[in-house]
C-alpha positions in Angstrom: 45.1 121.8 139.1 47.4 119.1 137.7 45.7 117.3 134.5 45.3 113.8 134.8 47.2 111.8 132.0 44.9 110.3 129.2 45.2 106.4 129.0 47.3 106.7 125.8 49.7 109.1 127.8 49.7 106.9 130.7 50.6 104.0 128.6 53.5 105.8 126.7 54.9 107.2 130.1 55.0 103.7 131.6 56.6 102.2 128.7 59.3 104.8 128.7 59.6 104.4 132.4 60.3 100.6 131.9 62.7 101.2 129.0 64.7 103.6 131.2 64.8 100.7 134.0 65.6 98.0 131.5 68.3 100.2 129.6 68.3 98.2 126.5 71.0 99.5 123.7 68.5 99.9 120.8 64.9 99.5 120.3 65.6 97.1 117.6 67.3 94.7 119.9 64.1 94.7 122.1 61.9 94.1 119.1 64.2 91.3 117.7 64.3 89.4 121.1 60.5 89.8 121.4 60.1 88.5 117.8 62.3 85.6 118.7 60.1 84.7 121.6 56.9 84.7 119.5 58.6 82.6 116.8 59.5 79.9 119.2 56.0 79.9 120.4 54.6 79.7 117.0 57.2 76.9 116.2 56.1 74.9 119.1 52.5 75.3 117.8 53.4 74.2 114.3 52.6 77.6 113.0 54.1 80.7 111.2 53.8 83.8 113.5 51.1 86.1 112.5 52.5 89.4 113.7 56.1 90.3 114.8 57.1 93.4 116.9 59.4 95.8 115.0 61.3 98.8 116.0 58.9 101.4 114.3 56.1 100.0 116.1 57.6 100.0 119.5 58.8 103.5 118.7 55.2 104.6 118.1 54.1 102.9 121.4 56.5 105.1 123.4 55.4 108.3 121.8 51.8 107.8 122.2 51.3 107.8 118.5 49.8 104.2 118.5 49.0 101.7 121.0 49.3 97.9 120.6 46.5 96.0 119.0 47.8 92.5 119.5 48.2 91.4 123.1 50.7 88.6 122.2 53.0 91.3 120.5 52.8 93.6 123.7 53.4 90.6 126.1 56.6 89.5 124.2 57.9 93.1 124.2 57.1 93.9 127.8 58.4 90.3 129.0 61.9 91.1 127.1 62.0 94.4 129.0 60.9 93.0 132.5 63.5 90.3 132.1 66.2 93.1 131.4 65.2 95.3 134.3 65.1 92.2 136.7 68.7 91.4 135.5 69.5 94.9 136.5 68.1 94.1 140.0 65.0 96.4 139.8 62.3 95.3 142.2 58.5 96.0 142.1 59.0 98.5 145.1 61.3 100.8 143.0 58.8 101.1 140.1 55.2 102.1 139.4 52.8 99.6 140.7 52.0 97.1 138.1 55.0 98.0 135.8 56.8 94.6 136.1 53.4 92.6 135.8 52.3 91.6 132.3 48.8 91.5 133.4 48.8 95.2 134.2 50.2 96.0 130.9 47.4 94.2 129.2 44.8 96.3 131.4 46.6 99.5 130.3 46.8 98.4 126.8 42.9 97.7 126.7 42.2 101.2 128.4 44.4 103.0 126.0 43.1 101.2 122.9 39.5 102.3 124.0 40.3 105.9 124.7 39.5 108.5 122.1 42.7 109.8 120.2 44.0 113.1 121.3 44.1 115.8 118.4 47.3 116.8 119.5 50.2 115.6 117.4 52.7 113.3 119.0 56.1 114.9 120.0 59.3 113.5 118.7 61.2 112.0 121.6 65.0 111.9 121.2 67.3 111.4 124.2 69.4 114.4 124.1 72.5 114.0 126.4 74.3 117.4 127.8 75.5 119.5 125.2 79.4 118.8 124.6 81.9 121.1 123.2 82.4 119.6 119.7 80.0 121.3 117.3 78.4 123.5 119.8 79.2 126.7 118.1 77.4 128.3 115.3 80.6 129.2 113.7 81.6 125.6 113.5 78.4 124.7 112.2 78.8 127.3 109.5 82.3 125.9 108.6 81.0 122.5 108.3 78.6 123.7 105.6 75.4 124.7 107.4 73.7 127.5 105.3 73.4 130.9 107.0 69.8 132.0 107.9 67.8 134.8 106.4 66.9 138.1 108.1 63.1 138.0 108.4 60.9 140.8 109.5 62.0 143.8 111.3 64.7 141.7 113.3 67.0 139.1 112.7 65.7 135.4 113.8 66.9 134.9 117.4 69.3 132.0 117.4 70.4 130.1 120.6 73.6 128.8 119.1 74.8 132.1 117.6 73.8 135.0 115.6 73.7 133.2 112.2 71.6 130.2 113.0 67.9 129.9 113.9 66.6 127.3 116.5 66.9 123.8 115.2 63.5 121.9 114.5 64.1 118.0 114.8 63.4 116.0 111.7 61.6 112.8 111.6 64.7 110.8 110.5 66.7 112.4 113.5 65.0 110.2 116.2 65.0 107.1 114.0 67.5 106.1 111.3 70.0 108.9 111.8 70.0 108.6 115.5 70.7 104.8 115.2 73.4 105.3 112.5 75.3 107.7 114.6 75.4 105.2 117.7 78.8 105.7 119.2 78.8 102.2 120.5 78.3 100.6 117.3 81.0 98.0 116.7 81.6 98.5 113.0 82.8 101.8 111.4 80.5 103.1 108.8 79.7 105.8 106.3 76.4 107.7 106.9 75.2 109.7 103.8 72.4 112.2 104.0 70.7 112.5 100.6 68.6 115.4 99.7 68.4 118.4 97.5 70.0 121.6 98.3 69.2 123.4 101.5 66.8 120.8 102.8 68.7 120.6 106.0 71.1 117.8 105.3 74.1 119.2 107.0 72.3 120.9 109.8 70.3 117.7 110.7 73.7 115.7 110.7 75.5 118.3 112.6 72.8 118.4 115.2 72.7 114.7 115.7 76.3 114.3 115.6 76.8 116.9 118.3 74.3 115.1 120.5 75.6 111.5 119.7 79.2 112.1 119.4 79.9 115.3 121.3 83.0 114.1 123.0 84.7 112.8 119.7 87.5 114.3 117.5 86.4 116.1 114.3 88.2 115.9 111.0 86.9 118.1 108.0 89.3 117.7 105.1 89.4 120.5 102.6 89.7 118.2 99.5 90.5 114.8 98.3 94.2 115.2 98.8 94.1 116.2 102.3 91.5 113.3 103.2 94.2 110.8 101.5 96.9 112.2 103.6 94.8 112.1 106.7 94.0 108.4 106.0 97.6 107.6 105.2 98.6 109.1 108.5 97.4 107.7 111.8 93.6 108.9 112.4 93.0 109.1 116.0 90.3 106.8 117.4 86.7 108.2 118.0 87.0 110.6 115.2 84.0 111.9 113.1 85.2 112.3 109.5 83.1 115.1 108.1 82.6 114.9 104.3 79.9 117.5 103.5 79.4 117.7 99.6 80.7 114.2 99.5 80.6 114.4 95.4 83.7 116.8 95.6 85.6 113.8 97.2 84.4 111.0 94.8 84.2 112.9 91.5 87.0 113.0 89.0 90.3 111.2 88.9 90.8 111.1 92.7 87.3 109.4 93.1 88.6 105.7 92.7 91.6 106.4 95.2 89.4 108.1 97.8 86.7 105.4 97.6 89.3 102.7 98.1 90.9 104.5 100.9 87.6 105.1 102.7 86.8 101.4 102.5 90.1 100.5 104.0 89.6 103.0 106.8 86.1 101.8 107.6 87.4 98.2 107.5 90.4 99.0 109.9 90.5 99.0 113.8 90.3 102.7 114.1 87.3 103.8 115.5 85.9 106.2 113.0 82.4 107.4 111.7 82.2 109.2 108.4 79.4 111.4 107.6 78.6 112.7 104.2 75.9 114.6 102.1 74.9 114.2 98.4 72.2 115.5 96.0 70.0 112.7 94.9 71.2 112.9 91.3 74.9 112.7 92.5 74.0 109.6 94.5 72.4 108.0 91.4 75.7 109.2 89.4 77.9 107.5 91.8 76.1 104.7 93.3 73.6 103.8 90.6 74.0 101.5 87.6 74.6 104.5 85.3 77.9 105.5 87.0 80.6 106.9 84.5 82.5 104.0 82.9 85.9 104.8 84.2 87.9 102.1 86.2 87.3 103.4 89.7 83.5 103.6 89.5 83.2 100.1 90.8 85.1 101.1 93.9 82.8 104.2 94.6 79.8 102.1 93.9 81.0 99.6 96.4 81.7 102.3 99.1 78.1 103.8 98.7 76.6 100.5 98.5 77.7 99.7 101.9 76.8 103.2 103.3 73.9 103.9 105.7 71.7 106.1 103.3 69.4 108.6 105.1 66.9 110.5 102.8 66.1 114.2 103.7 62.8 115.1 102.1 62.4 118.7 100.7 59.5 119.3 102.6 58.3 119.1 106.3 56.2 116.4 107.2 52.9 117.2 109.2 54.6 116.2 112.4 57.9 118.3 111.7 55.6 121.2 110.7 53.9 121.1 114.0 57.2 121.1 115.9 58.2 124.1 113.8 55.0 125.9 114.4 55.7 125.7 118.2 58.9 127.8 117.7 57.9 131.4 118.2 60.9 132.5 116.8 60.2 131.0 113.5 56.6 132.4 113.4 57.2 134.6 110.3 59.2 131.9 108.3 56.4 129.3 109.1 53.7 131.6 108.1 55.6 132.7 104.9 56.0 129.1 103.6 53.0 127.4 104.9 51.7 126.3 101.6 54.8 124.5 100.5 56.4 123.5 104.0 59.8 124.2 102.6 61.1 125.8 105.9 64.8 124.9 105.5 65.0 126.4 102.0 63.0 129.6 103.2 65.6 130.0 106.1 68.6 129.4 103.7 67.1 132.3 101.3 66.4 129.9 98.4 63.2 131.6 97.4 64.7 134.9 97.8 67.8 134.1 95.7 65.5 132.7 92.8 63.5 135.9 93.0 66.6 137.9 92.8 67.7 135.8 89.9 64.2 136.3 88.2 64.2 140.1 88.6 67.6 140.7 87.6 68.5 143.1 84.9 69.6 141.6 81.4 73.3 142.2 82.3 73.1 140.8 85.9 70.8 138.0 84.6 73.2 137.0 81.9 76.2 137.0 84.4 74.3 134.6 86.9 73.1 132.4 84.0 76.7 131.9 82.6 77.7 130.9 86.4 74.9 128.5 86.5 75.5 126.8 83.2 79.3 126.5 83.8 78.5 124.6 87.1 76.0 122.2 85.4 78.4 121.5 82.6 81.0 120.3 85.4 83.1 123.2 85.9 83.8 123.1 89.7 86.5 125.7 90.0 86.2 129.2 91.2 84.3 131.4 88.6 86.8 133.9 87.5 86.0 137.5 86.7 87.5 137.0 83.3 85.4 134.0 82.6 82.2 135.6 83.7 82.8 138.7 81.7 83.3 136.8 78.4 80.6 134.0 79.0 77.8 136.6 80.0 77.7 138.0 76.4 76.4 134.9 75.2 73.2 135.6 77.0 72.5 139.0 76.1 69.9 139.5 73.5 70.4 141.7 70.3 69.2 144.9 71.9 71.4 144.6 75.0 74.5 143.9 73.0 74.2 147.1 71.4 76.1 150.0 72.9 75.7 148.5 76.6 76.7 150.8 79.6 80.4 151.2 80.0 80.2 149.7 83.4 77.7 147.0 82.7 79.9 144.3 84.0 80.8 146.0 87.2 77.0 146.8 88.1 76.1 143.2 87.2 78.8 142.0 89.4 77.7 144.1 92.4 74.2 143.0 92.0 75.4 139.2 92.1 77.5 139.5 95.1 75.1 141.5 97.2 73.8 139.4 100.1 70.0 138.4 100.1 68.3 138.9 103.4 71.6 139.0 105.1 72.3 135.4 104.5 73.8 134.4 101.2 74.6 136.0 98.0 74.1 134.5 94.5 77.9 134.7 94.0 80.4 134.8 96.9 83.8 136.3 96.2 86.6 134.1 97.8 90.3 134.5 97.7 92.5 131.3 97.7 95.8 133.1 97.2 98.1 134.1 100.1 97.6 137.4 101.9 94.7 139.8 101.4 93.5 141.4 98.2 90.7 141.1 95.7 89.0 137.8 95.0 90.3 135.1 93.0 87.0 134.0 92.0 83.3 133.6 92.9 81.3 130.7 94.4 77.9 130.0 93.1 75.1 129.6 95.8 74.1 125.9 96.0 70.4 126.8 95.4 71.1 128.5 92.2 73.2 125.5 91.1 70.3 123.2 92.0 67.9 125.4 89.9 70.3 125.3 86.9 70.4 121.4 87.0 66.6 121.1 87.1 65.0 124.1 85.4 68.1 124.6 82.9 69.3 120.9 82.5 68.5 121.0 78.6 68.9 124.5 77.8 71.2 125.0 74.9 74.4 126.8 76.2 76.0 129.7 73.8 79.2 129.2 72.1 80.7 132.0 74.1 80.5 129.8 77.2 82.2 127.0 75.6 85.1 129.3 74.4 85.4 131.1 77.9 85.6 127.6 79.3 88.5 126.4 77.2 90.4 129.4 78.3 89.5 129.1 81.9 89.5 125.5 82.7 92.6 124.0 84.1 91.8 121.1 86.7 92.1 117.7 85.1 88.8 116.8 86.7 87.0 119.8 85.5 88.5 119.3 82.0 87.2 115.7 81.7 83.8 116.7 82.9 83.5 119.5 80.5 84.7 116.9 77.8 82.1 114.6 78.6 79.4 117.4 78.5 80.7 118.5 75.0 80.7 114.9 73.9 77.1 114.4 74.9 76.1 117.4 72.7 78.0 116.2 69.6 80.6 119.1 70.2 83.6 116.8 69.3 86.0 119.7 68.6 85.5 121.1 72.1 85.6 117.5 73.6 89.2 117.3 72.2 90.2 120.7 73.7 89.0 119.5 77.0 89.8 115.9 77.0 93.3 116.0 75.5 94.9 117.6 78.6 92.9 116.0 80.8 94.2 112.6 79.4 97.8 113.9 79.6 97.0 114.0 83.6 96.0 110.5 83.5 92.3 110.8 83.3 90.9 107.4 81.9 87.4 108.6 80.4 89.1 111.6 78.7 91.6 109.4 77.0 88.8 107.0 76.0 86.7 109.6 74.6 89.8 110.8 72.6 90.9 107.6 71.4 87.2 106.6 70.3 86.7 109.9 68.2 90.2 109.4 66.5 89.2 105.8 65.7 85.8 107.3 64.1 87.8 109.7 62.1 89.8 106.9 60.8 93.0 107.5 62.8 93.3 104.3 64.8 97.1 104.4 64.7 97.1 107.7 66.3 94.6 106.7 69.0 96.5 103.5 70.1 99.7 105.6 70.1 98.3 107.8 72.7 97.5 104.6 74.9 101.0 103.1 74.1 102.8 106.3 75.1 101.0 106.4 78.3 101.8 102.8 79.1 105.5 103.2 78.2 105.7 106.0 80.6 105.2 103.4 83.3 101.6 104.1 84.0 100.4 100.6 85.1 96.7 101.6 84.9 97.3 102.5 81.2 99.2 99.2 80.7 96.1 97.4 81.8 94.0 99.4 79.5 96.4 98.8 76.6 96.4 94.9 77.3 92.7 95.0 77.2 92.6 97.0 74.0 94.8 94.2 72.3 92.6 91.5 73.7 89.8 93.3 72.1 91.6 93.5 68.8 92.2 89.8 69.2 96.0 90.1 69.3 96.6 87.9 72.4 100.4 87.9 72.1 100.6 91.6 72.4 98.1 91.5 75.2 100.1 88.9 77.0 103.3 90.8 76.5 102.0 94.1 78.2 100.3 92.1 80.9 103.3 90.4 81.7 105.5 93.5 81.9 103.2 95.1 84.4 102.6 91.7 86.3 106.4 91.4 86.8 106.7 94.9 88.1 104.3 93.6 90.9 101.1 95.0 89.8 98.6 92.8 91.3 95.7 94.0 88.8 98.2 93.1 86.0 98.8 89.6 87.6 95.0 89.1 87.7 94.7 90.1 84.1 97.6 88.1 82.7 96.0 85.0 84.5 92.8 85.6 82.9 94.4 85.5 79.5 96.5 82.4 80.3 93.2 80.8 81.6 91.2 81.5 78.3 94.0 79.9 76.4 93.7 76.6 78.5 97.1 77.2 80.7 95.3 76.7 84.0 98.3 75.9 86.0 100.4 79.2 85.3 97.2 81.1 85.3 96.5 80.1 88.9 100.1 80.6 89.8 99.6 84.4 88.8 96.3 84.5 90.5 97.8 83.1 93.7 100.6 85.6 93.6 98.1 88.4 93.4 95.7 87.0 95.9 98.5 86.5 98.4 99.1 90.5 97.9 95.5 91.1 98.9 93.9 91.6 95.6 90.3 90.6 96.3 89.3 89.9 92.6 92.2 87.6 92.1 91.3 85.6 95.1 87.8 85.3 93.5 89.1 84.2 90.0 91.4 81.8 91.7 88.4 80.5 93.9 86.3 80.0 90.6 89.2 78.2 88.8 89.5 75.8 91.7 85.9 75.2 92.0 85.7 74.5 88.2 88.4 71.8 88.7 86.5 70.3 91.5 88.7 71.4 94.2 85.9 72.6 96.5 87.9 72.7 99.8 90.7 74.8 98.3 88.0 77.0 96.6 86.3 77.4 99.9 89.5 78.6 101.3 89.9 81.4 98.9 86.1 82.4 98.9 86.8 82.8 102.8 89.8 85.0 102.2 87.8 87.1 99.5 85.2 87.7 102.0 87.7 88.8 104.6 89.1 91.2 101.8 85.7 92.8 101.5 84.5 91.1 98.2 80.8 90.9 98.9 80.2 88.7 95.9 82.5 86.1 97.4 79.8 85.6 100.4 77.3 84.7 97.8 79.4 82.3 95.9 80.5 80.6 99.1 76.7 80.3 100.2 75.9 78.7 97.0 78.9 76.3 97.1 78.1 75.3 100.8 74.5 74.7 100.0 75.2 72.7 96.8 77.5 70.5 98.8 74.8 69.8 101.3 76.1 72.1 103.9 73.3 74.6 104.3 73.6 75.0 107.9 77.3 76.1 107.4 76.0 78.7 104.7 74.0 80.3 107.3 77.1 80.9 109.3 78.7 82.8 106.5 76.3 85.8 107.0 75.8 85.5 110.8 79.0 87.4 111.9 78.0 90.5 109.7 74.4 90.3 110.6 75.3 90.4 114.4 76.9 93.6 113.7 73.9 95.0 112.4 74.9 94.9 108.6 71.4 95.2 106.9 72.6 93.4 103.8 74.0 90.6 105.7 70.9 90.4 107.8 68.7 89.9 104.5 71.0 87.3 103.1 71.0 85.5 106.6 67.3 85.2 106.3 67.4 83.9 102.9 70.0 81.4 104.0 67.8 80.2 106.8 64.9 79.9 104.5 67.2 77.8 102.3 68.2 75.7 105.2 64.5 75.0 105.8 64.1 76.9 108.9 61.5 79.6 108.0 60.6 80.1 111.7 64.2 81.4 112.3 64.2 83.4 109.2 61.1 85.5 110.0 62.8 87.6 112.9 65.7 88.2 110.9 63.5 89.5 108.0 61.8 91.8 110.5 65.1 92.9 111.8 66.1 94.0 108.4 62.7 95.8 108.0 63.4 97.7 111.2 66.9 98.8 109.7 65.1 100.2 106.6 65.5 97.3 103.9 63.0 97.3 101.2 64.1 93.9 100.1 63.1 92.7 103.6 59.7 94.0 103.4 58.9 91.8 100.3 60.9 89.0 101.6 58.9 88.5 104.6 55.8 89.2 102.7 56.8 86.2 100.3 57.6 83.9 103.5 54.0 84.6 104.9 52.6 84.1 101.4 54.2 80.6 100.9 53.0 79.6 104.6 49.4 80.8 103.9 49.4 83.7 105.9 47.9 86.0 103.2 46.5 88.6 105.5 49.7 89.5 107.1 51.5 89.4 104.0 49.4 92.1 102.3 49.5 94.1 105.7 53.4 94.3 105.7 53.5 96.2 102.4 50.3 98.1 103.2 51.6 99.4 106.4 55.0 100.5 104.6 53.0 102.4 102.0 50.6 103.8 104.7 53.8 105.2 106.4 55.1 106.8 103.1 57.9 104.2 102.8 58.9 105.6 99.2 61.4 102.4 98.4 58.6 100.3 99.1 56.4 102.2 96.9 58.9 102.1 94.0 59.4 98.6 94.4 55.6 97.8 94.4 55.4 99.9 91.2 58.1 97.9 89.5 57.0 94.5 90.5 53.4 94.7 89.7 52.4 98.2 88.7 50.6 98.6 92.0 47.6 96.4 93.4 44.9 98.5 93.1 42.9 96.9 95.9 45.9 97.4 98.1 46.3 101.0 97.0 42.8 101.6 97.5 43.1 100.8 101.2 46.1 103.0 101.8 45.5 105.9 99.5 45.6 108.3 102.4 49.2 107.1 103.1 50.0 107.6 99.5 48.8 111.1 99.7 50.9 111.9 102.8 53.9 110.7 100.9 53.0 112.9 98.1 52.8 115.8 100.4 56.1 115.1 101.9 57.6 115.3 98.2 57.8 111.7 97.2 57.8 111.3 93.4 57.5 107.8 93.6 54.3 108.0 95.7 52.8 110.6 93.2 53.5 108.2 90.3 51.9 105.3 92.1 49.0 107.3 93.2 48.6 108.8 89.7 48.5 105.4 88.1 45.8 104.2 90.7 43.5 107.3 90.2 43.6 106.8 86.4 43.0 103.1 86.7 40.2 103.9 89.2 38.5 106.3 86.7 39.4 109.4 88.6 41.5 111.0 85.9 40.9 114.6 87.0 42.4 113.9 90.4 45.5 112.1 88.6 46.0 115.2 86.5 45.8 117.5 89.4 49.0 115.7 91.0 51.2 116.8 88.0 49.3 120.0 86.9 50.9 122.5 89.3 54.5 121.2 88.6 53.7 121.1 84.9 52.5 125.0 85.0 55.7 125.8 87.1 57.8 124.6 84.1 59.0 121.2 85.5 59.7 118.8 82.6 59.3 115.6 84.4 55.7 116.8 85.5 54.8 117.8 82.0 56.0 114.3 80.7 53.7 112.6 83.3 50.9 115.0 82.3 51.3 114.2 78.7 51.2 110.6 79.4 48.1 110.9 81.2 46.3 113.1 78.3 47.5 110.5 75.8 46.1 107.6 77.7 42.9 109.7 78.0 43.1 110.3 74.3 43.0 114.1 74.8 45.2 114.8 71.7 44.6 118.5 71.8 46.1 118.7 75.4 48.9 116.3 74.4 50.1 118.7 71.5 49.5 121.7 73.7 52.0 120.4 76.4 54.5 118.9 73.9 54.7 122.1 72.1 55.2 124.0 75.7 58.1 121.5 76.4 59.6 122.1 73.1 59.4 125.9 73.3 60.8 125.6 76.8 63.9 123.6 75.5 63.4 120.0 76.5 65.5 117.9 74.4 63.4 114.8 74.4 60.3 116.8 73.1 62.4 118.3 70.5 63.3 114.7 69.4 59.7 113.6 69.5 58.6 116.7 67.4 61.4 115.9 64.9 60.1 112.3 64.7 56.6 113.6 64.1 57.8 116.0 61.3 59.9 113.1 59.7 56.7 110.8 59.6 54.8 113.7 57.9 57.4 114.1 55.2 58.6 117.6 56.6 62.4 116.5 56.5 63.9 120.0 56.6 61.9 121.0 59.8 62.6 117.6 61.2 66.4 118.0 60.7 66.2 121.5 62.3 64.5 120.0 65.6 66.9 117.2 65.5 70.0 119.4 65.6 68.4 121.6 68.3 67.7 118.4 70.2 71.3 117.3 69.9 72.5 120.6 71.4 70.6 120.0 74.6 72.7 117.0 75.5 69.6 115.1 76.5 70.5 111.9 74.5 72.9 109.1 75.5 74.3 108.5 71.7 74.4 112.0 70.4 74.3 112.0 66.5 72.9 108.7 65.6 69.4 109.9 64.8 70.8 113.1 62.9 73.2 110.8 61.0 70.4 108.5 60.2 68.2 111.4 58.8 71.1 112.8 56.8 71.6 109.3 55.1 68.0 109.0 54.3 67.9 112.0 52.4 70.9 111.1 50.3 73.4 113.2 52.1 76.0 110.3 52.8 79.1 112.5 52.8 77.8 115.0 55.4 76.6 112.0 57.5 80.1 110.6 57.5 81.5 114.0 58.4 78.8 114.4 61.2 79.9 110.9 62.5 83.5 111.9 62.5 83.5 115.5 63.7 80.2 116.1 65.2 78.5 119.5 65.2 79.4 123.1 66.4 77.4 125.2 68.6 74.5 126.5 66.7 73.9 123.1 65.2 75.7 123.0 61.9 77.9 119.8 60.9 81.6 120.5 61.7 84.1 120.9 59.2 87.3 118.6 59.6 89.8 120.2 62.0 
């Protein structure tokens, strides 16, 4: 007997039927059109709409997860769909009875709302077209970076796509943000970046969704930055997926600025291209955050990632994802094995097994693997050669293991490190890049071990043997620059010179800057500037720019103009812009604008901006407006803000709105947010509200608070609080982070959505845990707050320990504070060592304080390495040693370096 569908199921089935008949392009378009209807009705009544539909809400209706609670919202959505269906000539006779009747929908809604909720979890509904040839084979997925799966139990996991991959479990983000981001009909080229830790399923998720969404597109996966630049300079085929797994390898180092600029040009071109990349969270923060490295191209990388579509991939499966995985019989053993952590992808990629293999290794094998892990976290990206591993491993052997080791200790250790774990992956994978067949040229470290090194060993002191081996092994300029920066952070100035000097010879800006700065600290200023002059005189226009800025800094404007002019006359647009800036500061506005105009005509967006600013200052608003618009067309995001301000101050707020509307119409989330703001500034909050909601549907945290403030200003307090409350209840970590930053968390609000916060914590959200911890402590539930951090602290996670120490301190539990601080110190945490040194200093135990300060410096945790130690030396009357420390740093082991 066929089971009668429950009211909720009936409602969801009918909604899906209507969606199939109406055929809207996206749910967010339906929600946006419905929101406009509600807004028009509210405006006619002289009110601000209390509740607007959004894509997430409509998606929950169609899966049966929720049913509408507001009849007006349902009526607006259904009316939009009915109108669309009728435009497609759908008649009542071709659909379920009542499907095109809003009255019937209200009856179905009432029945579904009154029905008991089914205990069965909702199923992810993702429309999957027929499988295409592109990305359909497991071998190709592996080549794209998907991790091979483990062997579990007596037999290998069955895999429909091939012997190396298990069945794919759809993730929550697949059917929402990632599905929309990979829309093949989207009119704007874009970069989609999946952000998550190692082996969390980023690459598999991207590949599976690309296979479904873009199955008939071409695929190009460049091997390195050079291959990518050559491909972009060629004539890329239309409808191409540009695959950039491990995006950091393309954006890091000297090629990063060029790659970022080339990608921005490609995405702004007429070529139909969709770029897909993956990044670890800390790499995203390094390249996209405000702490990006201070080389000239960082802004280009930040701007590229700032316009990218970011899709976060959590480390743990959500409850819904876990239910879907549990339904797969072939994954039963894996699901059972990691049921407490829900880290299924890591288990399938052998991450727990690799970590266990590392932990269980004999002293020699562990030393070899540790050397490889530390080399990676210091910034060495090249293949790990056998020579390097053998020499560096010695630094990790204890006193006993160094005495009369087995003759074949290295060969045994290498066999252990290169043996596959569970048939999936080895800690070290031998690779050969030379032509022909033969022995391995080097070894590649498993991603999960590199991630473990970055977290568990982030501040462990690296032995001198590793530094010496890296000096011999490192050849790539980008690697040399990264290693030099790591040495600088630890006060190892001699090693910094050994790495950065050759990197600077290959045009690496940061390396040259570090060398020059240290030479100046040694009193060798003339030698420092000679390095810059030599590079500039060799015809390097970038170094000419740096040299000109150096003379500006020194106040030697004649020399600065001379260098700027030389580069400008050679046609370098950046130099023309720089020369104009110097002339303008000297009051020579007319020649300055001439050079700015020359650079602007060649397409230099920054020169367009500077020219517009100069014209606006002189009251030439119309001319300034022309160049602001040119700068916008050239991709200068800030120019749109300046033009908006100019138009608004000129009483043309309506025109300011139109600055953002074209990009907003193309679903550019930031443009949608700015359009909503412009509409509010133009005095039309009714029109702004649907755009705020549309930005919320696209995942904008700014829009959540923007709409909240709009509702607050118009007296709708209940819905204003509800917007943020729903976001937190849904586990929106970005909203949680902003809430914490803005007001420390509204305790009344958080109490109402505590369960949502706990769900976000279970999904691995650090921000949710931080907010919930603060709330529990303020609510007098200190034990529960401690329980949030204790497991991570017991497992040796430094960040969890710091949060736990703060709670203990606030609770005035000084004994536990001392206990955990001591544990952090013993585990090698640099900040804890520095704190310990400060405590000893205040207690008058200066020798002990100095010892801990030196150890803290060697961990590399601090931004300005030797300052504290230098201060301590001066306070103890050792000024000469302090001067030597300032100029020459320290050596591995902590002693102050001698002049070299």
